[in-house]
C-alpha positions in Angstrom: -9.4 -5.7 -9.8 -12.6 -7.5 -11.0 -15.7 -8.6 -9.2 -14.8 -12.3 -9.1 -11.5 -11.5 -7.4 -13.2 -9.3 -4.8 -15.7 -12.1 -3.9 -12.9 -14.5 -3.2 -11.6 -12.3 -0.3 -13.5 -12.4 3.0 -13.1 -9.5 5.4 -13.7 -11.0 8.9 -14.3 -8.9 12.0 -13.9 -11.1 15.1 -15.8 -10.3 18.3 -16.2 -6.6 17.4 -17.5 -4.4 20.2 -18.5 -1.1 18.6 -21.3 -0.9 15.9 -19.6 2.2 14.5 -16.6 0.2 13.5 -18.8 -2.3 11.7 -20.5 0.4 9.7 -17.2 2.2 9.0 -15.7 -1.1 7.8 -18.6 -1.6 5.4 -18.1 1.9 4.0 -14.3 1.3 3.6 -14.8 -2.0 1.8 -17.5 -0.7 -0.6 -15.3 2.3 -1.5 -12.5 0.0 -2.4 -14.6 -2.4 -4.4 -14.9 -5.3 -2.0 -18.1 -6.9 -0.8 -17.6 -9.9 1.5 -18.0 -8.8 5.1 -18.2 -11.5 7.8 -18.9 -11.0 11.5 -17.8 -13.5 14.0 -19.5 -13.5 17.4 -19.9 -9.7 17.6 -20.5 -8.3 21.1 -23.9 -7.0 20.0 -26.0 -9.6 18.2 -27.6 -8.2 15.0 -25.0 -5.4 15.0 -25.5 -4.7 11.3 -29.0 -3.4 12.1 -27.7 -1.1 14.9 -28.5 2.6 14.1 -24.9 3.7 14.7 -23.6 1.0 12.3 -26.1 2.1 9.6 -25.2 5.8 10.1 -21.5 5.2 9.7 -21.9 2.9 6.7 -23.0 6.1 4.9 -24.1 4.8 1.5 -22.8 1.2 2.1 -25.9 0.0 3.8 -26.4 -2.7 1.2 -23.0 -4.2 2.0 -23.7 -3.9 5.7 -27.1 -5.6 5.4 -25.4 -8.4 3.5 -22.8 -9.0 6.3 -23.2 -12.5 7.8 -22.9 -13.3 11.5 -21.2 -16.5 12.5 -21.0 -18.1 16.0 -17.5 -19.5 15.4 -14.4 -18.5 13.4 -14.0 -22.0 12.0 -17.3 -21.8 10.1 -15.9 -18.8 8.2 -12.4 -20.1 7.3 -13.2 -23.7 6.7 -12.9 -23.4 2.9 -10.2 -20.7 2.8 -6.7 -21.7 1.5 -5.1 -18.5 2.9 -6.2 -17.1 6.3 -4.3 -13.9 7.4 -4.6 -12.7 11.0 -3.8 -8.9 11.1 -2.0 -8.1 14.4 1.1 -6.1 15.4 1.7 -8.2 18.5 4.5 -10.8 18.2 3.8 -14.2 19.6 6.1 -17.0 20.9 4.1 -19.6 18.9 1.7 -19.4 16.1 1.7 -19.2 12.3 4.5 -17.7 10.3 4.7 -13.9 10.3 4.5 -11.8 7.1 4.7 -8.1 6.4 1.6 -6.7 4.6 3.5 -6.3 1.3 4.4 -10.0 1.2 0.9 -10.9 2.3 -0.6 -9.0 -0.6 1.5 -11.1 -3.0 0.3 -14.3 -1.2 -3.3 -13.1 -1.7 -2.7 -12.3 -5.3 -1.3 -15.8 -5.9 -4.3 -17.4 -4.2 -7.0 -15.4 -6.1 -5.3 -16.2 -9.4 -5.9 -19.8 -8.6 -9.5 -19.1 -7.6 -8.8 -19.9 -4.0 -10.7 -18.3 -1.1 -8.8 -15.9 1.2 -9.8 -14.6 4.6 -8.4 -11.5 6.4 -9.1 -11.5 10.1 -9.3 -8.3 12.3 -9.6 -8.8 16.1 -11.5 -7.1 18.9 -10.8 -3.4 19.3 -9.4 -3.7 22.9 -7.2 -6.7 22.6 -6.8 -7.5 18.9 -6.6 -11.2 17.8 -5.9 -13.6 20.6 -3.8 -16.8 20.3 -6.9 -18.9 19.9 -7.8 -16.9 16.8 -4.4 -17.2 15.3 -4.6 -21.0 15.5 -7.1 -20.7 12.7 -4.7 -18.6 10.5 -2.1 -19.7 8.0 -0.1 -16.5 8.6 0.2 -13.6 11.1 0.4 -10.3 9.3 1.7 -7.0 10.5 1.4 -3.5 9.0 4.6 -1.5 8.7 3.6 1.3 11.1 5.3 3.4 13.7 7.1 0.9 16.0 6.6 3.2 19.0 2.8 3.4 18.3 1.5 0.8 15.9 -2.1 0.8 17.0 -4.8 1.5 14.4 -8.5 1.9 14.8 -10.2 -1.2 13.4 -11.9 0.5 10.5 -8.7 2.4 9.7 -6.8 -0.9 9.5 -9.4 -2.3 7.2 -9.2 0.8 4.9 -5.4 0.6 4.7 -5.5 -3.0 3.8 -8.4 -2.6 1.3 -6.8 0.4 -0.4 -3.4 -1.2 -0.9 -4.8 -4.6 -1.8 -6.9 -3.0 -4.5 -3.8 -1.4 -5.9 -2.0 -4.7 -6.0 -4.9 -6.5 -7.8 -5.3 -3.7 -10.3 -1.6 -3.6 -11.1 -1.4 -7.4 -11.4 -4.4 -7.5 -13.8 -2.7 -4.9 -16.0 0.6 -6.8 -16.0 -1.2 -10.1 -16.7 -1.8 -9.0 -20.3 2.0 -9.3 -20.8 3.3 -12.8 -21.3 5.6 -14.0 -18.5 6.9 -17.2 -17.2 5.7 -17.6 -13.6 5.6 -20.5 -11.2 2.1 -21.3 -10.1 1.6 -23.5 -7.0 -1.4 -25.7 -7.6 -1.1 -27.5 -4.2 -4.4 -28.5 -2.6 -3.8 -26.9 0.8 -5.9 -27.9 3.8 -7.9 -25.1 5.4 -7.1 -24.1 9.0 -10.3 -25.7 10.3 -9.2 -29.0 9.0 -5.8 -28.6 10.5 -7.4 -27.7 13.9 -9.6 -30.8 13.8 -6.5 -33.0 12.9 -4.6 -31.5 15.8 -7.4 -32.5 18.2 -7.4 -36.0 16.7 -3.6 -36.2 17.1 -3.9 -35.0 20.7 -6.2 -37.9 21.5 -3.8 -40.3 19.8 -0.8 -39.0 21.8 -2.8 -39.3 25.0 -3.8 -42.9 24.1 -0.1 -44.0 23.8 0.8 -42.0 27.0 3.1 -39.7 25.1 1.0 -36.7 26.2 0.0 -36.3 29.8 -3.4 -34.4 29.8 -2.7 -33.3 33.4 0.7 -31.8 32.4 0.6 -31.1 28.6 3.3 -28.4 28.7 3.6 -26.8 25.3 3.6 -29.9 23.1 0.4 -29.2 21.2 1.2 -25.5 20.9 4.6 -26.4 19.3 2.9 -29.0 17.0 0.4 -26.3 15.9 3.2 -23.9 15.1 5.1 -26.6 13.2 2.1 -27.5 11.0 1.3 -23.8 10.4 4.8 -23.4 9.0 4.4 -26.5 6.9 1.1 -25.5 5.2 -0.3 -29.1 5.1 -2.0 -30.5 2.0 -5.4 -32.2 2.3 -3.9 -35.7 1.7 -1.4 -35.0 4.5 -4.2 -34.2 6.9 -5.8 -37.6 6.0 -2.4 -39.3 6.6 -1.9 -37.7 10.0 -5.5 -38.5 11.0 -5.0 -42.1 10.0 -1.9 -42.3 12.2 -3.9 -40.8 15.1 -6.7 -43.3 14.6 -4.3 -46.2 14.8 -2.7 -44.7 18.0 -6.2 -44.6 19.6 -7.1 -48.1 18.5 -3.9 -49.5 20.1 -4.9 -48.1 23.5 
């Protein structure tokens, strides 16, 4: 694993409650050679300066101090081609589900193409909520004890960081050997662009009276799941927004 690859991978803690988990996460990431820690709407503002976070960072205070706080998740993932939501809870709707082994291969393929990747870890008490998963390209689960799959937040980050480091190192070693591989150069839209398109499409569907805002049922949720499975390209986003615009103009 090299520094350029590590910088392409964003480790995102969403609405974290405990400063100790933020500090322990910084320590885990630095130990495994990663550096990009992002904090979305932590329960304690300025949590990276909290004494408990600093104490548990234990030598990784530089990484902790460099962690950026963001008010919204969309501002973090807007330029990411692959956004993985780590959660063991199954959902009726949402992005496609992957085991962590398959997810590591997806990350590897993305960084080989110099694409940004984000790994999302949810609040300690609830984990990622459905609203967070709408910003993900995939939902990822770790192969843990099915009777008790709960991991401490910092433990989950360490498991992922350790195994992902192994995957990247092995791939860099194998890369020296010539091999014919298929490389997908598709220009995928990031989840923030898909979310904005869905909002535009909702307005269009309301304009032509296909969607009743007073009784929407699960139409938009199903469309979100459909587009998550499809992995839309940027030009397809533009196409769908163009259709939505015409629907609104015909109102």
